[in-house]
Legacy VTK file of the C-alpha trace (Angstrom):
# vtk DataFile Version 3.0
C-alpha trace
ASCII
DATASET POLYDATA
POINTS 242 float
-19.868 4.588 -53.402
-21.907 1.462 -53.368
-24.331 0.962 -50.611
-23.344 -2.802 -50.375
-21.200 -3.911 -47.171
-17.482 -3.877 -48.356
-15.847 -7.690 -47.780
-12.755 -6.383 -48.798
-9.767 -5.290 -46.262
-8.779 -1.379 -46.075
-5.767 -0.166 -44.475
-4.434 3.165 -43.401
-0.504 4.067 -42.922
-0.013 5.827 -39.279
3.611 6.631 -38.743
5.266 2.777 -39.404
2.618 1.251 -38.731
-0.428 -0.158 -41.018
-3.865 -0.903 -39.538
-5.908 -3.284 -41.501
-9.806 -2.585 -41.207
-12.964 -4.229 -42.878
-15.868 -1.682 -43.734
-19.440 -2.407 -42.864
-22.315 0.269 -44.582
-25.450 1.005 -42.488
-28.002 3.431 -42.158
-26.209 5.005 -38.668
-25.590 8.965 -39.444
-22.053 8.642 -37.827
-19.000 6.696 -38.363
-17.860 3.772 -35.163
-14.824 2.397 -35.478
-14.791 -1.194 -33.165
-11.606 -2.877 -32.190
-12.214 -6.941 -31.326
-11.043 -9.605 -28.779
-8.893 -11.115 -31.781
-7.687 -7.038 -32.547
-9.399 -6.910 -35.596
-10.882 -3.190 -36.913
-14.007 -3.233 -37.706
-15.763 0.638 -39.427
-19.160 1.057 -39.555
-19.899 4.237 -41.571
-22.925 5.584 -43.413
-23.676 4.685 -46.776
-22.745 7.459 -48.524
-19.418 8.366 -46.909
-16.340 8.481 -49.204
-13.929 5.587 -48.392
-11.123 8.628 -48.036
-13.241 9.838 -45.493
-13.439 7.161 -43.495
-9.528 6.439 -43.659
-8.840 9.811 -42.449
-10.882 8.887 -39.485
-9.001 5.663 -39.282
-5.738 7.455 -39.087
-7.200 10.296 -36.485
-8.224 7.083 -34.060
-5.166 5.790 -34.799
-3.511 6.025 -31.132
-6.918 4.873 -29.358
-6.791 1.609 -32.059
-3.109 0.567 -31.160
-3.839 0.939 -27.317
-6.792 -0.991 -27.278
-5.067 -3.547 -29.818
-2.410 -3.557 -27.318
-5.088 -4.453 -24.502
-6.332 -8.007 -26.113
-3.242 -9.257 -27.081
-2.567 -9.348 -23.582
-5.160 -12.226 -23.746
-4.684 -13.921 -27.275
-3.850 -17.435 -27.312
-0.483 -18.614 -27.652
0.330 -19.396 -30.962
0.467 -23.387 -31.872
3.771 -24.570 -33.161
3.681 -24.364 -36.711
2.749 -27.013 -39.173
4.010 -25.648 -42.603
0.588 -26.385 -43.888
-1.788 -24.507 -46.011
-3.881 -22.064 -44.373
-1.494 -21.231 -41.404
-0.765 -17.666 -40.518
2.894 -16.735 -40.800
4.346 -12.784 -40.171
6.627 -11.066 -42.110
7.829 -7.572 -41.770
4.507 -6.842 -39.269
2.074 -8.440 -41.202
0.407 -11.575 -41.450
0.254 -14.346 -44.011
-1.389 -17.267 -44.715
0.883 -20.068 -46.002
-0.363 -21.395 -49.554
1.301 -24.902 -50.295
1.043 -26.039 -54.087
2.651 -28.832 -56.093
5.258 -28.171 -58.596
8.192 -29.373 -60.062
10.494 -27.538 -58.276
10.924 -26.163 -54.639
10.326 -22.114 -54.119
8.466 -19.601 -52.159
6.996 -16.337 -52.814
4.894 -13.571 -51.571
1.476 -13.408 -53.864
-0.677 -10.922 -52.461
-1.296 -11.774 -48.382
-0.276 -15.277 -48.968
3.352 -16.408 -48.796
3.128 -19.392 -51.844
4.996 -22.442 -51.289
6.124 -24.665 -54.465
7.335 -28.228 -53.857
6.977 -31.547 -55.346
5.630 -32.786 -52.496
3.483 -31.075 -50.656
2.460 -33.176 -47.780
6.212 -33.177 -46.836
5.708 -30.077 -44.130
9.603 -30.839 -43.096
10.480 -29.707 -46.853
8.265 -27.128 -46.578
9.692 -25.993 -43.282
13.272 -25.739 -44.913
11.781 -23.658 -47.684
10.012 -21.248 -46.013
13.086 -20.724 -43.186
15.552 -20.540 -45.982
13.120 -17.899 -47.852
12.834 -16.015 -44.060
16.710 -15.751 -43.771
16.945 -14.599 -47.574
14.935 -12.052 -46.478
16.298 -11.210 -43.081
19.867 -10.335 -44.489
18.152 -7.748 -47.331
16.036 -6.284 -44.123
18.130 -6.228 -40.958
21.047 -4.499 -43.822
18.415 -1.943 -44.567
17.915 -1.060 -41.085
21.359 -0.694 -40.503
22.186 1.556 -43.096
18.780 3.915 -42.012
19.483 3.766 -37.972
23.510 3.829 -38.398
23.778 7.649 -39.782
21.539 8.746 -35.961
25.057 7.478 -33.637
27.079 9.561 -36.323
30.256 9.864 -34.798
29.569 7.445 -31.844
29.979 4.809 -34.155
33.503 3.487 -35.657
32.511 2.287 -39.478
30.055 0.130 -40.571
29.509 -2.706 -38.129
29.533 -6.418 -39.188
25.874 -8.378 -39.607
25.093 -11.635 -38.705
22.335 -13.797 -38.668
22.351 -16.230 -35.278
19.449 -17.683 -33.884
19.212 -17.023 -30.066
16.327 -18.627 -27.966
15.860 -15.296 -25.533
17.545 -12.512 -27.510
16.863 -10.630 -30.675
20.331 -8.920 -31.119
23.283 -8.882 -29.683
26.909 -7.356 -29.624
30.931 -7.627 -29.971
33.770 -5.740 -29.106
34.899 -6.509 -32.383
32.353 -4.154 -33.717
30.045 -7.012 -35.605
25.899 -7.190 -34.247
24.293 -10.051 -34.314
20.252 -10.490 -35.054
17.974 -13.372 -34.758
16.734 -14.363 -37.977
13.347 -14.387 -36.350
13.311 -10.784 -35.646
12.075 -10.470 -39.792
8.592 -11.088 -38.828
8.482 -7.971 -36.744
7.765 -4.776 -38.267
10.455 -2.716 -39.943
9.620 -0.009 -36.529
10.464 -2.663 -34.135
13.285 -3.823 -36.047
14.722 -0.215 -36.304
14.623 -0.459 -32.258
16.776 -3.654 -32.159
19.253 -2.634 -34.108
19.630 0.914 -32.628
19.635 -0.879 -29.110
22.665 -3.227 -30.394
24.318 -0.007 -32.071
24.158 1.770 -28.720
25.937 -1.297 -26.989
28.894 -0.631 -29.312
29.298 3.100 -27.196
28.531 1.662 -23.894
28.494 -1.828 -23.205
26.532 -2.157 -20.145
22.713 -0.892 -19.801
24.253 2.035 -17.342
22.759 5.495 -17.113
24.798 6.676 -20.629
23.633 3.916 -22.258
19.728 4.495 -21.975
20.673 8.609 -22.184
21.807 7.250 -26.212
19.027 5.091 -26.897
16.601 7.812 -25.505
18.727 10.692 -27.770
18.518 8.520 -30.715
15.297 6.876 -30.733
12.886 8.876 -28.142
10.280 6.497 -28.501
12.002 3.042 -27.972
10.270 1.816 -25.054
7.279 1.653 -26.823
8.842 0.139 -29.951
10.437 -2.265 -27.451
6.860 -3.084 -25.900
4.986 -3.735 -28.990
7.461 -5.737 -30.117
7.113 -7.816 -27.135
3.536 -8.231 -26.592
3.178 -9.137 -30.897
6.057 -11.595 -31.269
5.454 -13.474 -28.135
2.696 -14.898 -29.568
LINES 1 243
242 0 1 2 3 4 5 6 7 8 9 10 11 12 13 14 15 16 17 18 19 20 21 22 23 24 25 26 27 28 29 30 31 32 33 34 35 36 37 38 39 40 41 42 43 44 45 46 47 48 49 50 51 52 53 54 55 56 57 58 59 60 61 62 63 64 65 66 67 68 69 70 71 72 73 74 75 76 77 78 79 80 81 82 83 84 85 86 87 88 89 90 91 92 93 94 95 96 97 98 99 100 101 102 103 104 105 106 107 108 109 110 111 112 113 114 115 116 117 118 119 120 121 122 123 124 125 126 127 128 129 130 131 132 133 134 135 136 137 138 139 140 141 142 143 144 145 146 147 148 149 150 151 152 153 154 155 156 157 158 159 160 161 162 163 164 165 166 167 168 169 170 171 172 173 174 175 176 177 178 179 180 181 182 183 184 185 186 187 188 189 190 191 192 193 194 195 196 197 198 199 200 201 202 203 204 205 206 207 208 209 210 211 212 213 214 215 216 217 218 219 220 221 222 223 224 225 226 227 228 229 230 231 232 233 234 235 236 237 238 239 240 241
């Protein structure tokens, strides 16, 4: 491998999380992992270290990296109101993407690498860009939430009758809700969170179809169905609050 510094991002998968890191080469003999205040991860490795060996070290330190990120996330400045212009950062399924607004005959939105690529006849019209992006999020939220429901429902086999009806509803202070008629409502903003955190919200609402209040039986069922629900909830709240 080249001795030059690697300016590209790498990533490893740890459970349901993806940890991105930049790799820097140096004359040091051991590998060092640094979590910066902006929660980015820098790995400094010897010139001769193979990439797969570096990734293995990052996976081994994944729990520590996650803990350090959570510490720094407490002090991150709040995200300013979205302006829907090129260069702005948006989340989708737990990952950050840059908005890229380009001129084209028709309006469309698609993922291209690490960009949410928006084509529109008049890029300066940020209101139109907003509508295009929000429609794209709504479409993908329906798919992601249906996938999560299909994945989480078997964990409550025999407790929930049939397949609950799934609806999208914008809720200022809630990620989800439920009705006694067997319907689940999810906030489309939740699609900005990782699949693991979406699964937590879906499981939470499914458990409410069995136990309506937040009593001992509810939490016992939630813990049995998803033993790590508390850490998922904490992660969702810390990240999505910004």
